C-alpha positions in Angstrom: 63.9 7.3 56.0 65.9 5.5 53.4 67.7 2.4 54.7 71.3 2.4 53.6 74.6 0.7 54.3 78.0 2.4 54.1 80.9 1.0 52.1 83.7 1.5 54.7 87.3 1.5 53.5 88.9 2.5 56.9 90.2 5.7 55.2 89.7 9.5 55.2 87.2 9.7 52.3 85.0 7.1 53.9 85.2 9.0 57.2 84.2 12.3 55.8 81.5 10.8 53.6 80.0 9.0 56.6 80.2 12.2 58.6 78.3 13.9 55.9 75.6 11.3 55.3 74.9 10.8 59.0 73.8 14.5 59.1 71.3 13.8 56.2 67.9 13.1 57.7 66.8 11.4 54.5 69.0 8.4 55.2 69.4 5.9 58.0 72.9 4.3 58.0 72.5 1.0 59.7 75.6 -1.0 58.7 79.2 -0.7 57.5 80.4 -3.1 54.7 84.1 -3.7 54.2 86.0 -6.1 51.9 88.7 -8.2 53.7 91.5 -10.4 52.3 90.7 -13.7 54.0 94.2 -15.1 53.5 95.9 -12.2 55.5 93.0 -10.9 57.7 93.6 -7.4 56.3 91.3 -4.8 54.7 91.5 -5.0 50.9 93.6 -2.4 49.2 94.5 -0.6 52.4 96.3 -3.5 54.0 95.1 -2.6 57.5 94.8 -5.4 60.0 91.3 -6.7 60.5 91.4 -6.0 64.3 91.9 -2.3 63.6 88.8 -2.4 61.3 86.9 -4.1 64.2 87.9 -1.4 66.6 86.9 1.4 64.1 83.4 -0.1 63.8 83.1 -0.4 67.6 84.1 3.2 68.1 81.7 4.3 65.3 78.9 2.4 67.0 77.8 0.7 63.8 77.4 -3.0 62.9 80.0 -4.3 60.5 79.6 -6.8 57.7 82.7 -8.1 56.1 83.0 -9.5 52.6 85.8 -12.0 52.5 87.9 -12.5 49.3 90.7 -15.0 48.7 94.2 -13.7 48.1 94.0 -14.3 44.3 90.6 -13.3 42.9 89.5 -13.0 39.3 87.0 -10.4 38.2 84.4 -13.1 37.6 84.9 -14.5 41.2 84.9 -10.9 42.6 81.6 -10.2 40.8 80.0 -13.4 42.2 81.0 -12.8 45.8 79.9 -9.2 45.6 76.5 -10.1 44.0 75.9 -12.7 46.7 76.6 -10.2 49.4 74.4 -7.5 47.8 71.6 -10.0 47.4 71.7 -10.7 51.1 71.6 -6.9 51.9 68.6 -6.4 49.7 66.9 -9.3 51.4 67.5 -7.4 54.7 65.6 -4.4 53.3 68.5 -2.2 52.2 67.8 0.2 49.3 70.9 2.4 49.2 74.7 1.9 49.1 76.9 4.8 50.2 80.4 5.5 48.9 83.2 8.0 49.5 84.1 8.4 45.8 85.0 11.9 44.6 85.5 12.2 40.8 86.4 8.9 39.1 83.6 8.7 36.5 84.3 5.1 35.3 84.3 3.8 38.9 81.0 5.5 39.7 79.4 4.2 36.5 80.6 0.6 37.3 79.3 0.8 40.9 75.9 2.1 39.7 75.6 -0.6 37.0 76.3 -3.4 39.5 74.0 -2.0 42.1 71.2 -1.6 39.6 71.5 -5.4 38.9 70.3 -6.1 42.4 67.9 -3.1 42.7 70.2 -0.9 44.9 70.9 2.8 44.3 74.3 4.4 44.9 74.8 7.6 47.0 78.0 9.6 46.8 78.1 12.4 49.4 81.5 13.8 48.3 80.9 13.6 44.6 82.6 16.3 42.5 83.8 18.3 45.5 87.2 19.8 45.2 89.9 17.5 46.6 91.8 20.3 48.5 88.5 21.5 50.0 87.7 17.9 51.1 91.1 17.5 52.8 91.0 20.9 54.4 87.5 20.1 55.9 88.7 16.7 57.0 91.5 18.2 59.0 89.6 21.2 60.3 86.8 18.9 61.7 89.4 17.1 63.9 89.7 13.9 62.0 93.0 12.1 62.5 94.5 9.8 59.8 97.8 8.2 58.8 98.9 6.9 55.4 99.1 3.1 55.3 100.2 2.6 51.7 101.5 4.7 48.9 101.9 4.1 45.2 105.7 4.1 44.6 105.1 5.4 41.1 104.1 8.7 42.6 105.4 8.8 46.2 108.5 7.5 47.9 108.7 5.6 51.2 108.9 8.8 53.3 105.2 9.4 52.6 103.9 6.2 54.1 103.3 6.3 57.9 102.7 10.1 57.8 99.9 11.8 59.6 97.5 13.8 57.4 98.0 17.5 58.1 98.7 20.7 56.2 102.4 19.8 56.0 101.5 16.5 54.3 99.3 18.4 51.8 102.1 20.9 51.0 104.7 18.2 50.5 102.7 16.3 47.9 104.0 16.6 44.3 101.8 18.6 42.0 101.0 15.5 40.0 99.4 13.8 43.0 95.7 14.4 43.9 95.4 15.9 47.4 93.0 13.2 48.3 94.9 10.4 46.5 91.7 9.8 44.5 93.8 8.2 41.7 95.2 5.6 44.1 98.3 7.5 45.0 97.9 6.8 48.7 95.5 5.2 51.2 94.9 6.0 54.8 93.6 4.8 58.1 91.4 7.1 60.2 91.9 6.7 64.0 90.0 9.5 65.5 87.4 12.2 64.7 84.0 13.6 65.5 82.1 10.4 64.6 84.3 8.2 66.8 83.5 7.5 70.4 87.1 7.0 71.3 90.4 7.0 69.3 91.9 3.8 67.9 95.2 3.1 69.5 98.1 1.5 67.6 101.8 1.5 67.2 103.9 1.8 64.1 105.3 -1.4 62.6 107.8 -1.8 59.8 107.7 -0.5 56.3 107.8 -2.9 53.3 107.7 -2.5 49.6 105.5 -4.9 47.7 105.7 -5.7 44.0 102.7 -7.4 42.5 102.8 -9.6 39.4 102.2 -7.9 36.2 100.9 -9.7 33.1 99.6 -8.7 29.6 96.2 -7.9 31.1 97.5 -5.7 33.9 97.1 -1.9 33.2 97.5 -0.6 36.7 100.4 0.1 39.0 101.9 -2.8 40.9 104.5 -1.4 43.3 103.5 0.0 46.7 105.0 1.0 50.0 103.1 -0.2 53.1 103.5 0.4 56.8 102.0 -2.1 59.3 99.9 -0.6 62.1 99.9 -2.8 65.2 96.7 -2.7 67.2 96.6 -2.2 70.9 94.1 -4.4 72.6 92.5 -1.7 74.6 88.8 -2.7 74.6 
């Protein structure tokens, strides 16, 4: 079998991709790898508390390796930290890196280029599948997820802190990808067929965060977040 690690984001695409690859007898998934903001003890991009990530990994029954980044990180520093982490994984005998990406060609190309530099290969179980089909399967399999942040350019605060269900899908504007693949929203998965037990949490407050924009910034910088408060139920 091909020894692989899984790039775990805590969200729905990761969960369905992991569910899919675990059924593939060609691969042995032996570790989750997740980026964490060291300054705030939160998962990068999603903003989920590190403790909830720990509880996910425990419920999934897979070892977890965290890649820590400072609050402010340049692309050069990001590349250095990632390469060092990938070098260590290669030294442990890993050959494949699994992602939950769906259709962003530039991102896939970037990942494959960086992986090739350290003699790793990328695997994309959900690649080019229809977003609505993915979301429908996710829900029908019994996965449970909640939105933890939304891009305020596309969605207002009422969309953050919502459970992913058919009503959520139907309420999305036509301009928003059903899976949020363009960064319109991010999620936290708290139950499903690959979890030994659900992750328990309570809902915290909603906040809107505006990030600094400079002449080199070509991405959105305004997001609504909701804090999920872990329950220490281990």
